[in-house]
DOFIGU-216946 format. One line per 10 residues: number of its first residue (from 1); for each residue z, x, y of N, C-alpha, C, O. Coordinates in steps of 0.1 Angstrom, whole numbers, plus 2048, in hexadecimal, padded with zeros to 3 digits. Last residue first. Example, Ala and Ser with C-alpha at 12.3 -4.5 7.8 and 13.67 -1.06 7.14 Angstrom:
2
2> 847:880:7EA:847:889:7F5:84F:881:800:850:886:80B; 84E:884:7C7:84E:87B:7D3:84E:884:7DF:855:88E:7DF
END
This chain:
187
187> B9A:75F:81D:B8D:760:824:B85:76B:81E:B7A:76E:822; BB0:747:811:BAA:754:80F:B9C:754:815:B94:74C:813; BC5:735:828:BBA:736:81F:BB6:744:81D:BB8:74D:825; BD6:72C:83D:BDB:72D:82F:BD0:72D:825:BD0:726:81B; BCF:72D:857:BC9:723:84F:BCE:722:841:BCA:719:839; BDF:742:861:BDE:736:868:BD9:72A:860:BDD:71F:862; BDA:757:850:BE7:752:850:BE7:744:857:BEF:73B:854; BC1:75D:83A:BC3:759:848:BD0:752:849:BD1:747:843; BBF:779:826:BC4:76C:827:BC6:769:836:BCD:770:83D; BA3:78C:81A:BAE:78A:823:BB3:77C:822:BAB:773:81F
177> B91:7A5:80A:B97:798:808:BA3:796:811:BAD:79E:810; B74:7B7:80B:B81:7B5:811:B85:7A7:80F:B7E:79E:812; B5F:7CF:7FB:B63:7C1:7FD:B71:7C2:805:B78:7CC:804; B42:7E4:7F8:B50:7E1:7F8:B52:7D3:7FA:B49:7CB:7FB; B2C:801:7FC:B2F:7F3:7F7:B3E:7F1:7F7:B46:7FA:7F7; B14:815:808:B22:811:80B:B24:803:807:B1E:7F9:80C; AFE:81E:7F4:B02:823:801:B11:820:803:B19:828:800; AF0:818:7DC:AFB:80F:7E1:AFF:812:7F0:B03:809:7F7; AE1:82D:7D4:ADA:821:7DA:AE4:818:7E1:AE0:810:7EA; AF3:83E:7C9:AED:842:7D6:AE6:836:7DC:AE5:835:7E8
167> AF8:832:7B0:B03:832:7BB:AFD:835:7C8:B01:82F:7D2; AE0:838:7A4:AE4:82A:7A6:AEE:829:7B1:AEE:821:7BA; AE1:854:7A3:AD6:84E:7AA:AD9:83F:7AD:AD6:83A:7B8; AF8:858:794:AF7:85D:7A1:AEC:856:7A9:AEE:853:7B5; AEF:84E:77B:AFA:847:782:AFA:84C:791:AFC:843:79A; ADB:861:775:AD8:852:777:AE3:84B:77F:AE0:844:788; AEB:877:773:AE0:877:77D:ADC:869:780:ADA:865:78B; AFB:86F:75D:B01:872:76A:AF7:872:775:AF9:86D:780; AE7:86D:749:AEF:862:74D:AF6:863:75A:AF6:85A:762; ADE:888:748:AD5:87D:74C:ADD:871:750:AD9:86A:75A
157> AF6:893:73E:AF0:898:74A:AE7:88D:750:AE8:88A:75C; AFB:888:725:B04:885:730:AFE:889:73D:B01:882:748; AEA:895:713:AE7:888:718:AEF:883:724:AEB:87B:72C; AE2:8B7:716:AED:8AE:714:AEA:8A0:71B:AE7:8A0:727; ACF:8C8:71E:ACC:8C1:712:AD8:8B7:70F:AD6:8AF:705; AD9:8D5:735:ACD:8CB:737:ACB:8C3:72A:AC6:8B8:72B; AFC:8D6:739:AF0:8DB:733:AE5:8D1:733:AE8:8C5:732; B0C:8CE:758:B0A:8CB:74A:AFD:8D0:745:AF3:8D0:74C; B0E:8D1:773:B16:8DA:76B:B15:8D7:75C:B1C:8DE:754; AFE:8BD:77D:AF9:8CB:77E:B01:8D5:776:AFC:8DF:772
147> B0F:8A7:77B:B04:8A9:772:AFE:8B7:772:AFA:8BC:767; B20:8AB:791:B26:8AB:783:B1A:8AE:779:B1C:8B6:770; B0E:8A8:7A5:B15:8B5:7A4:B1A:8B6:796:B1A:8C1:790; B08:88D:7A2:AFD:897:7A0:B03:8A5:79E:AFF:8AC:796; B21:881:7A7:B1A:87F:79A:B10:88A:798:B0F:88F:78D; B23:889:7C2:B2D:88E:7B8:B27:88C:7AA:B28:896:7A2; B0F:87A:7CE:B0F:889:7CE:B18:88F:7C4:B15:899:7BE; B17:860:7C9:B0B:865:7C3:B0B:874:7C3:B06:87B:7B9; B2E:85F:7D9:B30:85E:7CB:B23:863:7C3:B24:869:7B9; B21:861:7F3:B2B:86B:7EE:B2D:86B:7DF:B2D:876:7D8
137> B11:84A:7F1:B0B:857:7F3:B15:862:7EF:B10:86B:7E8; B24:834:7EE:B1A:837:7E4:B14:845:7E5:B11:84C:7DB; B43:830:7F3:B38:837:7FA:B2E:83B:7F0:B31:846:7E9; B53:812:7EF:B4D:81D:7E8:B42:823:7F0:B39:81B:7F5; B71:7FE:7F2:B65:804:7F8:B60:810:7F0:B69:817:7EB; B85:7E1:7F3:B80:7ED:7EC:B73:7F2:7F3:B6C:7EA:7F9; BA3:7CE:7F8:B96:7D3:7FC:B92:7DF:7F4:B9A:7E5:7ED; BBA:7B2:7FB:BB4:7BE:7F4:BA7:7C2:7FA:BA1:7BA:801; BC7:7A4:80E:BCB:7A2:800:BC6:7AE:7F8:BCD:7B3:7EF; BD3:7A6:82E:BC9:7AB:825:BCF:7AA:817:BDA:7AE:814
127> BD8:78B:843:BDE:794:83A:BD4:799:830:BCE:791:829; BCF:785:865:BCB:784:857:BD3:78F:84E:BD3:79A:852; BD4:78A:87F:BD9:77E:87A:BD6:77B:86B:BD9:771:865; BDB:7AE:87E:BD3:7A2:882:BDA:796:87C:BE4:796:876; BE9:7CC:88A:BEA:7C0:882:BE1:7B5:887:BDF:7B4:893; BDB:7ED:88C:BE0:7E0:893:BDF:7D5:889:BD6:7D3:881; BE7:808:87A:BDD:7FF:87C:BE2:7F2:883:BED:7EE:87F; BF9:823:889:BFA:817:880:BEF:80D:884:BED:80A:890; BE8:843:88B:BEF:837:890:BEF:82B:887:BE7:82A:87E; BF0:85F:875:BE6:855:87A:BEE:849:880:BF9:845:87B
117> C02:86F:868:C01:870:877:BF8:865:87D:BF8:863:889; BFE:86A:84E:C0B:865:854:C0B:866:863:C13:860:86A; BE4:876:84B:BE6:868:849:BF3:863:84F:BF4:858:855; BE9:891:84F:BE0:88A:858:BE2:87B:857:BE2:874:861; BFA:897:839:BFF:898:847:BF6:891:851:BFB:88A:85A; BE8:892:825:BF4:88A:826:BFA:88B:834:BFD:880:83A; BD5:8A6:82A:BD1:898:82B:BDD:88F:82C:BDD:885:833; BE5:8BD:826:BDF:8BB:833:BDB:8AC:834:BDD:8A6:83F; BEC:8BA:80A:BF6:8B9:815:BF0:8B6:823:BF6:8AF:82B; BDE:8A7:7F2:BDA:8B1:7FC:BE4:8AF:808:BE4:8A5:80F
107> BE4:892:7E1:BE4:8A0:7DB:BE1:8AB:7E6:BE2:8B7:7E2; BFD:879:7EC:BF0:87F:7E9:BF0:88D:7E3:BFB:892:7E1; C0C:85F:7FC:C0D:868:7F1:BFE:86C:7EE:BF5:864:7ED; C1D:852:817:C10:856:812:C12:861:807:C1A:86A:809; C2E:836:823:C2F:841:81A:C20:845:816:C19:83C:812; C37:82B:843:C2C:82B:839:C2D:838:831:C2D:843:836; C49:82B:858:C4E:828:84B:C43:827:840:C46:822:835; C42:834:871:C43:826:870:C46:822:861:C45:816:85E; C3F:850:86D:C4A:84B:876:C4C:83C:875:C57:837:877; C37:855:84B:C33:853:859:C3F:84E:860:C49:849:85A
97> C3C:86C:832:C41:860:837:C3E:85F:846:C43:868:84E; C2D:87A:814:C30:87A:823:C34:86D:828:C30:863:822; C2A:88E:7F8:C2F:882:7FD:C32:883:80C:C39:88C:810; C13:89C:7E2:C1B:89E:7EE:C1E:890:7F4:C15:887:7F4; C12:8A6:7BF:C10:89C:7CA:C18:8A0:7D6:C23:8A7:7D5; C19:8B5:7AA:C0B:8B2:7AB:C08:8A8:7B6:BFE:8A2:7B6; C38:8AC:7AC:C30:8B3:7A2:C22:8AE:7A3:C1F:8A3:79E; C3D:8AC:7D0:C41:8A9:7C3:C38:8B1:7B9:C32:8BB:7BD; C48:8B5:7F0:C3E:8B8:7E6:C44:8B4:7D8:C4F:8B9:7D5; C4A:8A3:80F:C50:8A9:803:C46:8AC:7F9:C3B:8A5:7F9
87> C48:8A0:833:C42:8A0:825:C4B:8A6:81B:C53:8AF:81F; C50:88B:84F:C50:897:847:C49:895:83A:C44:88A:837; C53:873:85D:C4B:87D:863:C4A:88A:85B:C43:894:85F; C73:86E:84F:C68:869:858:C61:874:85E:C67:87D:865; C75:880:830:C7B:87C:83D:C6F:876:845:C64:87A:843; C6B:876:80F:C6A:87E:81B:C71:878:827:C73:86C:828; C7A:876:7F0:C76:86D:7FB:C76:875:808:C81:87A:80C; C81:886:7DB:C73:887:7E0:C70:87E:7EB:C64:87D:7EF; C97:886:7C9:C97:88E:7D6:C89:890:7DB:C86:89B:7E0; C97:872:7B7:C90:87F:7B3:C90:889:7BF:C8A:893:7BD
77> CA3:85F:7C6:CAA:863:7BA:CA3:870:7B4:CAA:878:7AE; C8F:859:7D8:C9B:860:7DD:CA3:866:7D1:CA9:871:7D2; C7D:84B:7C8:C79:858:7CE:C85:860:7D3:C86:86C:7D1; C8D:834:7C2:C88:83D:7B8:C84:84B:7BD:C88:855:7B7; C92:82A:7DC:C9D:82E:7D4:C98:838:7C9:C9F:842:7C6; C77:824:7E4:C7F:82D:7EC:C8B:833:7E3:C8E:83F:7E4; C71:811:7D0:C6A:81D:7D0:C72:828:7D8:C72:833:7D4; C84:7FC:7D7:C84:802:7CA:C7D:80F:7C9:C82:819:7C3; C7B:7F6:7F0:C88:7FC:7EF:C89:803:7E1:C8F:80D:7E0; C59:7FF:7F3:C63:7F5:7F1:C70:7FD:7F0:C71:809:7EE
67> C44:80E:80B:C4C:80F:7FF:C56:804:7FF:C5C:800:809; C24:808:814:C31:805:819:C3A:805:80C:C39:7FC:804; C0C:822:80F:C12:816:80C:C1F:814:813:C25:81D:819; BF0:835:805:BF9:831:810:BFF:824:80D:BF8:81B:809; BE5:84F:7F1:BEA:841:7F0:BF3:83F:7FD:BFC:847:7FF; BCA:865:7EB:BD5:861:7F4:BD8:852:7F1:BCF:84A:7EF; BBA:880:7DA:BBD:872:7DC:BC9:870:7E5:BD1:879:7E6; BA8:896:7C8:BAD:894:7D6:BAE:885:7D8:BA4:87E:7D9; B9E:896:7AE:BAB:89D:7B1:BB1:89B:7BF:BBC:89D:7C1; B87:88B:7A4:B91:882:7A9:B9E:888:7AD:BA9:882:7AE
57> B79:8A2:79B:B73:898:7A4:B7D:890:7AB:B7C:88D:7B7; B79:8BE:793:B85:8B6:796:B81:8AB:7A0:B86:8AB:7AB; B61:8CA:790:B6A:8CB:785:B76:8C2:787:B7E:8C0:77D; B53:8C7:7A8:B4D:8C2:79C:B56:8C2:790:B54:8BA:786; B6E:8BE:7BF:B64:8C7:7B9:B5E:8C1:7AD:B63:8B7:7A8; B76:8A6:7D0:B7C:8B3:7D0:B71:8BD:7CB:B6B:8C4:7D4; B75:888:7E4:B6E:892:7DB:B75:8A0:7DB:B79:8A4:7E6; B8F:871:7E4:B87:87B:7EC:B81:885:7E3:B89:88B:7DA; B9A:850:7E4:B96:85C:7DC:B8D:864:7E4:B84:85F:7EA; BB6:83D:7EF:BA9:843:7F2:BA6:84F:7E9:BB0:857:7E6
47> BC7:81F:7F0:BC5:82B:7E8:BB7:830:7EC:BAD:829:7EC; BE1:80D:7FE:BD3:811:800:BD1:81E:7F9:BD9:828:7FB; BF7:7F1:7F5:BF3:7FF:7F6:BE4:801:7F9:BDD:7F7:7F8; C15:7DE:7F7:C06:7DF:7F8:C03:7EE:7F9:C0B:7F6:7FD; C2E:7E2:7ED:C2A:7D4:7F1:C1B:7D3:7F2:C15:7C9:7F0; C33:7F6:7CF:C30:7F4:7DE:C2D:7E5:7E0:C29:7DE:7D7; C33:7FF:7B6:C40:7FD:7BC:C3E:7FB:7CB:C47:7FE:7D3; C1A:806:7AE:C20:7FA:7A7:C2D:7F6:7AD:C32:7EB:7AB; C15:81D:7BD:C0E:810:7C0:C14:804:7BA:C15:7F9:7C0; C25:831:7B2:C28:82C:7BF:C21:81F:7C2:C26:816:7C9
37> C1B:833:797:C2A:832:79A:C2C:82C:7A8:C34:822:7A9; C00:836:79A:C05:82A:793:C14:828:796:C18:81D:798; BFF:850:7A7:BF8:844:7AC:BFF:837:7A7:C02:82E:7AE; C0B:863:797:C12:85E:7A3:C0C:851:7A8:C13:849:7AD; BF9:86A:785:C03:860:781:C0B:85B:78D:C10:850:78C; BEB:880:78F:BE6:873:792:BEF:868:78D:BEE:85C:792; C07:896:78F:BF9:893:793:BF6:885:795:BFC:87E:79D; C23:888:77F:C1B:893:782:C0D:88F:785:C08:886:77F; C42:877:789:C36:878:781:C2E:885:786:C33:88C:78F; C65:87F:785:C59:87D:78E:C4C:87F:786:C4C:888:77D
27> C77:86F:76A:C74:87A:773:C67:877:77B:C60:86E:778; C7A:856:75F:C86:85E:761:C83:86A:76A:C8D:86F:771; C6C:838:76D:C6A:845:766:C77:84E:769:C7C:84D:774; C7B:818:769:C77:823:772:C75:830:769:C7D:832:760; C70:7F7:75E:C78:804:75D:C73:80E:766:C67:80E:76A; C5E:7E4:763:C6C:7E0:763:C75:7EC:762:C81:7EB:765; C42:7E7:779:C49:7EB:76D:C58:7E7:76E:C5E:7E8:779; C30:7CC:787:C3A:7D7:78A:C42:7DA:77D:C47:7D1:777; C20:7B6:782:C1B:7C3:77E:C25:7CF:780:C22:7DA:77C; C2A:7A0:78F:C2C:7A1:780:C27:7AF:77B:C2B:7B2:76F
17> C23:7A4:7A9:C31:7A7:7A6:C33:7A8:797:C3B:7AF:792; C05:7B4:7AF:C0B:7A8:7AA:C19:7AC:7A5:C1B:7B6:79E; BFD:7C7:7CD:C00:7C6:7BF:C07:7B8:7BB:C0E:7B2:7C3; BE3:7C5:7E2:BF1:7C0:7E2:BF4:7BE:7D3:BEF:7B5:7CD; BCE:7E1:7EB:BD2:7D5:7E3:BE0:7D1:7E5:BE9:7DA:7E8; BB2:7F5:7EF:BBE:7F0:7F5:BC2:7E3:7EE:BB9:7DB:7EB; B9F:811:7E8:BA4:804:7E3:BB1:801:7EA:BBA:809:7EA; B82:825:7ED:B90:820:7F1:B93:813:7EA:B89:80C:7E7; B6F:843:7E8:B72:835:7E5:B80:832:7E9:B89:83A:7EA; B6B:85A:7F5:B60:855:7ED:B62:846:7EA:B59:83E:7EA
7> B75:85E:817:B78:85B:809:B6C:857:802:B63:851:808; B73:863:833:B6C:86C:829:B6F:86A:81B:B6C:872:812; B91:85F:846:B83:85D:843:B7E:866:838:B85:870:835; BB3:85A:83A:BA9:861:841:B9B:85D:83D:B99:858:832; BC6:83B:83A:BBE:845:832:BB4:84C:83B:BAD:846:843; BD0:827:84A:BD7:834:849:BCF:83F:843:BD1:84B:845; BB5:816:85A:BC1:817:853:BC7:825:853:BC3:82E:85B
END
């Protein structure tokens, strides 16, 4: 897909039309709020979380999506809709647009540029409804790093160490839900 390798976790989904907000925010969101603004106004999206540091675990993320006309209009109204192949910077996020019209929003400009430069994934006879993946080893390492920053007498430290051990057992877990267009069934 569009998302660079090395994510701790990914989620791809086709949003339900009933979940789209009926009103638009008056100003551009800040930081992680970008995720909900762009995902709710897309036909489908892929979200990846990338480890940052023990103090900012989820600060590095990317969302790749095909923007709806509504989202294009909203971003253009904030003067944040990028030109094809270009990037713009919002409040706490970088927005990039690939040559084939995929919008990438994230916190790291290098990662956004990498994502918009990636080739378009080839289409198959199956439409992806949703998928998720968790790299247990990366997530375990982050949990352990977080625990190391907590005093030994704090019970949260042991909870994080336990969580890290459990996540580490998982290695790589996930699911993929697709619809087979030829058979009209969920696979």
